[in-house]
C-alpha positions as a Markdown table, in Angstrom:
| # | Residue | x | y | z |
|---|---|---|---|---|
| 1 | Unk | 0.4 | -0.3 | 0.1 |
| 2 | Unk | 1.3 | 3.3 | -1.2 |
| 3 | Unk | 1.2 | 6.2 | 2.3 |
| 4 | Unk | 0.5 | 9.5 | 0.7 |
| 5 | Unk | 3.1 | 11.6 | 0.4 |
| 6 | Unk | 3.1 | 15.0 | 2.2 |
| 7 | Unk | 3.5 | 18.6 | 0.5 |
| 8 | Unk | 5.6 | 21.5 | 2.2 |
| 9 | Unk | 3.1 | 23.4 | 3.0 |
| 10 | Unk | 0.9 | 20.6 | 4.6 |
| 11 | Unk | 3.8 | 19.1 | 6.7 |
| 12 | Unk | 4.3 | 23.2 | 7.6 |
| 13 | Unk | 1.1 | 23.8 | 8.2 |
| 14 | Unk | 0.8 | 20.7 | 10.4 |
| 15 | Unk | 4.1 | 21.9 | 12.4 |
| 16 | Unk | 2.5 | 24.6 | 13.3 |
| 17 | Unk | -0.5 | 23.5 | 14.5 |
| 18 | Unk | 0.9 | 21.5 | 16.5 |
| 19 | Unk | 3.5 | 23.7 | 17.7 |
| 20 | Unk | 0.3 | 26.1 | 18.9 |
| 21 | Unk | -0.9 | 23.2 | 20.9 |
| 22 | Unk | 2.2 | 23.0 | 22.9 |
| 23 | Unk | 4.6 | 20.8 | 21.1 |
| 24 | Unk | 7.5 | 22.7 | 21.3 |
| 25 | Unk | 9.4 | 20.3 | 19.0 |
| 26 | Unk | 6.9 | 21.1 | 16.5 |
| 27 | Unk | 8.5 | 24.2 | 16.1 |
| 28 | Unk | 12.5 | 22.6 | 15.6 |
| 29 | Unk | 11.1 | 20.8 | 12.3 |
| 30 | Unk | 9.8 | 23.9 | 11.3 |
| 31 | Unk | 13.2 | 25.6 | 11.7 |
| 32 | Unk | 15.0 | 22.6 | 10.6 |
| 33 | Unk | 13.7 | 23.0 | 7.4 |
| 34 | Unk | 13.7 | 26.2 | 6.4 |
| 35 | Unk | 17.0 | 27.8 | 8.1 |
| 36 | Unk | 19.1 | 27.1 | 5.2 |
| 37 | Unk | 16.8 | 28.3 | 2.9 |
| 38 | Unk | 16.8 | 31.4 | 4.9 |
| 39 | Unk | 20.7 | 32.1 | 5.8 |
| 40 | Unk | 21.2 | 31.7 | 2.2 |
| 41 | Unk | 18.6 | 34.3 | 1.2 |
| 42 | Unk | 20.0 | 36.0 | 4.0 |
| 43 | Unk | 23.4 | 36.1 | 3.2 |
| 44 | Unk | 22.8 | 37.2 | -0.5 |
| 45 | Unk | 21.1 | 40.4 | 0.5 |
| 46 | Unk | 23.8 | 40.7 | 2.6 |
| 47 | Unk | 26.7 | 39.6 | 1.6 |
| 48 | Unk | 28.6 | 39.0 | 5.5 |
| 49 | Unk | 27.6 | 35.8 | 7.1 |
| 50 | Unk | 27.4 | 37.2 | 10.7 |
| 51 | Unk | 25.0 | 39.7 | 9.7 |
| 52 | Unk | 23.0 | 36.3 | 7.0 |
| 53 | Unk | 23.1 | 34.6 | 10.4 |
| 54 | Unk | 22.0 | 37.4 | 13.1 |
| 55 | Unk | 18.9 | 38.0 | 10.4 |
| 56 | Unk | 18.0 | 34.8 | 9.8 |
| 57 | Unk | 17.2 | 34.2 | 13.3 |
| 58 | Unk | 15.1 | 37.4 | 14.0 |
| 59 | Unk | 13.1 | 36.2 | 10.5 |
| 60 | Unk | 12.2 | 33.1 | 12.4 |
| 61 | Unk | 11.7 | 34.7 | 15.9 |
| 62 | Unk | 9.0 | 37.6 | 14.2 |
| 63 | Unk | 7.8 | 34.7 | 12.2 |
| 64 | Unk | 7.0 | 32.8 | 15.4 |
| 65 | Unk | 5.6 | 35.5 | 17.5 |
| 66 | Unk | 3.1 | 35.8 | 14.9 |
| 67 | Unk | 2.0 | 32.6 | 13.7 |
| 68 | Unk | -1.3 | 32.6 | 15.5 |
| 69 | Unk | -2.1 | 35.0 | 13.0 |
| 70 | Unk | -0.8 | 33.3 | 10.2 |
| 71 | Unk | -3.5 | 31.9 | 8.1 |
| 72 | Unk | -1.6 | 30.1 | 5.3 |
| 73 | Unk | -3.1 | 32.3 | 2.6 |
| 74 | Unk | 0.4 | 32.0 | 1.4 |
| 75 | Unk | 3.0 | 28.8 | 1.9 |
| 76 | Unk | 5.3 | 29.7 | 5.2 |
| 77 | Unk | 8.3 | 29.4 | 2.8 |
| 78 | Unk | 7.1 | 32.2 | 0.9 |
| 79 | Unk | 6.0 | 34.6 | 4.1 |
| 80 | Unk | 9.6 | 33.6 | 6.2 |
| 81 | Unk | 10.9 | 34.9 | 3.1 |
| 82 | Unk | 9.2 | 38.1 | 2.5 |
| 83 | Unk | 10.3 | 38.3 | 6.4 |
| 84 | Unk | 13.7 | 38.3 | 5.7 |
| 85 | Unk | 13.6 | 40.3 | 2.9 |
| 86 | Unk | 12.3 | 43.3 | 5.1 |
| 87 | Unk | 14.6 | 42.3 | 7.8 |
| 88 | Unk | 17.6 | 42.5 | 5.7 |
| 89 | Unk | 16.7 | 45.3 | 4.1 |
| 90 | Unk | 16.5 | 47.3 | 8.0 |
| 91 | Unk | 19.9 | 45.8 | 8.8 |
| 92 | Unk | 21.6 | 47.1 | 5.5 |
| 93 | Unk | 19.7 | 50.9 | 6.4 |
| 94 | Unk | 20.6 | 50.4 | 9.6 |
| 95 | Unk | 24.5 | 49.7 | 9.0 |
| 96 | Unk | 24.7 | 52.9 | 6.6 |
| 97 | Unk | 23.3 | 55.5 | 8.5 |
| 98 | Unk | 25.7 | 53.9 | 11.1 |
| 99 | Unk | 28.4 | 54.7 | 8.5 |
| 100 | Unk | 27.5 | 58.0 | 7.2 |
| 101 | Unk | 27.2 | 59.1 | 11.2 |
| 102 | Unk | 30.4 | 58.2 | 11.8 |
| 103 | Unk | 32.0 | 59.5 | 8.2 |
| 104 | Unk | 30.3 | 63.0 | 9.3 |
| 105 | Unk | 32.2 | 62.9 | 13.0 |
| 106 | Unk | 35.0 | 62.9 | 11.2 |
| 107 | Unk | 34.3 | 67.0 | 10.6 |
| 108 | Unk | 34.8 | 66.5 | 6.7 |
| 109 | Unk | 34.7 | 69.8 | 4.6 |
| 110 | Unk | 32.1 | 69.0 | 1.7 |
| 111 | Unk | 33.2 | 71.9 | 0.1 |
| 112 | Unk | 36.5 | 70.5 | 0.1 |
| 113 | Unk | 36.0 | 66.5 | 0.2 |
| 114 | Unk | 33.6 | 64.8 | -1.5 |
| 115 | Unk | 33.6 | 61.8 | 0.8 |
| 116 | Unk | 34.8 | 58.4 | 0.4 |
| 117 | Unk | 34.9 | 56.4 | -2.5 |
| 118 | Unk | 33.8 | 52.6 | -1.6 |
| 119 | Unk | 35.4 | 50.5 | -4.3 |
| 120 | Unk | 35.0 | 46.1 | -4.0 |
| 121 | Unk | 38.2 | 44.5 | -4.2 |
| 122 | Unk | 38.7 | 42.2 | -7.3 |
| 123 | Unk | 38.6 | 38.7 | -5.7 |
| 124 | Unk | 39.7 | 37.5 | -8.5 |
| 125 | Unk | 42.2 | 39.5 | -10.8 |
| 126 | Unk | 42.6 | 36.6 | -13.4 |
| 127 | Unk | 40.3 | 35.8 | -17.1 |
| 128 | Unk | 36.6 | 34.4 | -16.1 |
| 129 | Unk | 37.6 | 31.5 | -18.1 |
| 130 | Unk | 40.4 | 30.2 | -15.9 |
| 131 | Unk | 38.6 | 31.7 | -12.5 |
| 132 | Unk | 37.6 | 28.4 | -9.8 |
| 133 | Unk | 33.5 | 28.0 | -9.4 |
| 134 | Unk | 34.5 | 29.5 | -6.0 |
| 135 | Unk | 36.0 | 32.8 | -7.3 |
| 136 | Unk | 33.0 | 32.8 | -9.8 |
| 137 | Unk | 30.8 | 32.4 | -6.7 |
| 138 | Unk | 32.7 | 35.1 | -4.3 |
| 139 | Unk | 32.7 | 37.6 | -7.9 |
| 140 | Unk | 29.2 | 37.3 | -8.4 |
| 141 | Unk | 28.4 | 38.3 | -4.4 |
| 142 | Unk | 30.5 | 41.4 | -4.8 |
| 143 | Unk | 28.6 | 42.1 | -7.7 |
| 144 | Unk | 25.3 | 41.6 | -6.0 |
| 145 | Unk | 26.4 | 43.7 | -3.2 |
| 146 | Unk | 26.9 | 46.6 | -5.7 |
| 147 | Unk | 23.4 | 47.0 | -6.4 |
| 148 | Unk | 20.6 | 48.9 | -4.4 |
| 149 | Unk | 18.4 | 47.0 | -2.1 |
| 150 | Unk | 15.6 | 47.0 | -4.0 |
| 151 | Unk | 17.4 | 45.3 | -7.5 |
| 152 | Unk | 19.2 | 42.9 | -5.1 |
| 153 | Unk | 16.0 | 41.6 | -4.2 |
| 154 | Unk | 14.7 | 40.9 | -7.2 |
| 155 | Unk | 17.8 | 39.5 | -8.5 |
| 156 | Unk | 18.3 | 37.2 | -5.6 |
| 157 | Unk | 14.5 | 35.9 | -5.8 |
| 158 | Unk | 14.0 | 35.4 | -9.4 |
| 159 | Unk | 17.5 | 33.8 | -10.7 |
| 160 | Unk | 19.0 | 32.5 | -7.1 |
| 161 | Unk | 15.6 | 31.1 | -5.5 |
| 162 | Unk | 13.9 | 31.3 | -8.7 |
| 163 | Unk | 10.5 | 32.1 | -7.7 |
| 164 | Unk | 7.5 | 32.8 | -9.8 |
| 165 | Unk | 7.1 | 36.5 | -10.4 |
| 166 | Unk | 3.5 | 36.1 | -8.9 |
| 167 | Unk | 5.5 | 34.8 | -5.6 |
| 168 | Unk | 8.0 | 37.8 | -6.0 |
| 169 | Unk | 4.9 | 40.2 | -6.2 |
| 170 | Unk | 3.8 | 38.6 | -3.0 |
| 171 | Unk | 7.5 | 38.5 | -0.8 |
| 172 | Unk | 8.2 | 42.5 | -2.0 |
| 173 | Unk | 5.1 | 44.0 | -2.4 |
| 174 | Unk | 5.5 | 45.2 | -5.7 |
| 175 | Unk | 3.3 | 45.1 | -8.8 |
| 176 | Unk | 3.6 | 42.7 | -11.5 |
| 177 | Unk | 4.8 | 45.8 | -13.9 |
| 178 | Unk | 7.1 | 46.7 | -11.2 |
| 179 | Unk | 8.8 | 43.6 | -10.6 |
| 180 | Unk | 9.5 | 43.1 | -14.2 |
| 181 | Unk | 11.0 | 46.6 | -14.2 |
| 182 | Unk | 13.2 | 46.4 | -12.0 |
| 183 | Unk | 14.4 | 42.9 | -12.7 |
| 184 | Unk | 15.1 | 44.1 | -16.2 |
| 185 | Unk | 17.2 | 47.3 | -15.2 |
| 186 | Unk | 18.9 | 45.1 | -12.1 |
| 187 | Unk | 20.2 | 42.6 | -14.7 |
| 188 | Unk | 21.7 | 45.4 | -16.9 |
| 189 | Unk | 23.6 | 46.5 | -13.8 |
| 190 | Unk | 24.6 | 43.5 | -12.5 |
| 191 | Unk | 25.5 | 42.7 | -16.0 |
| 192 | Unk | 27.7 | 45.7 | -15.8 |
| 193 | Unk | 29.4 | 45.4 | -12.8 |
| 194 | Unk | 30.0 | 41.7 | -13.5 |
| 195 | Unk | 32.0 | 42.9 | -16.9 |
| 196 | Unk | 34.1 | 45.6 | -14.9 |
| 197 | Unk | 34.7 | 43.2 | -12.1 |
| 198 | Unk | 35.9 | 40.6 | -14.5 |
| 199 | Unk | 37.7 | 42.8 | -16.1 |
| 200 | Unk | 36.7 | 41.4 | -19.9 |
| 201 | Unk | 34.3 | 42.8 | -22.4 |
| 202 | Unk | 32.3 | 39.9 | -23.4 |
| 203 | Unk | 30.4 | 40.0 | -19.6 |
| 204 | Unk | 28.5 | 37.2 | -17.7 |
| 205 | Unk | 26.8 | 35.0 | -18.9 |
| 206 | Unk | 25.7 | 34.2 | -14.8 |
| 207 | Unk | 22.4 | 35.0 | -15.7 |
């Protein structure tokens, strides 16, 4: 006799119901099921392992505090991604604010000094065809880090997470036209940055 295989959504729903009834182990199962996916998303958005770990943890904390209000109108994975995107956005904004506050305390004269110029060091200066997969990964992450949060988010959700346009709309709150236009702009910016980082005029066909 064949046993019915539960879908991810069904497993999540069952575990959440058990957790709300007092089964703490059910919460652990949910975390184990989604933690790698959420950490990877946070890392892609932030480019830092420690920040990604902190934001992934904060994502789960925020989600579990709101579980009683979750109605499964979308899958738990989609809901967690939505929270993670917002948590990472706040984290990045906070880090940028702290940076600029430190800069302003240095007493720079804005008429004589345009401020610090941030450059991403090329982690792999050799031709792209000679790079290892690890070097390509570092190069790609550096290029992703150069994008704005909004452009980085749609690129990651579409090409790394491989989500549909509809799922991206749900997570970001953008309408379909905005998602498509920002994705097109993000692709163009990313390809330009990859060409600059790799030192090749022919571009980088990762996307």
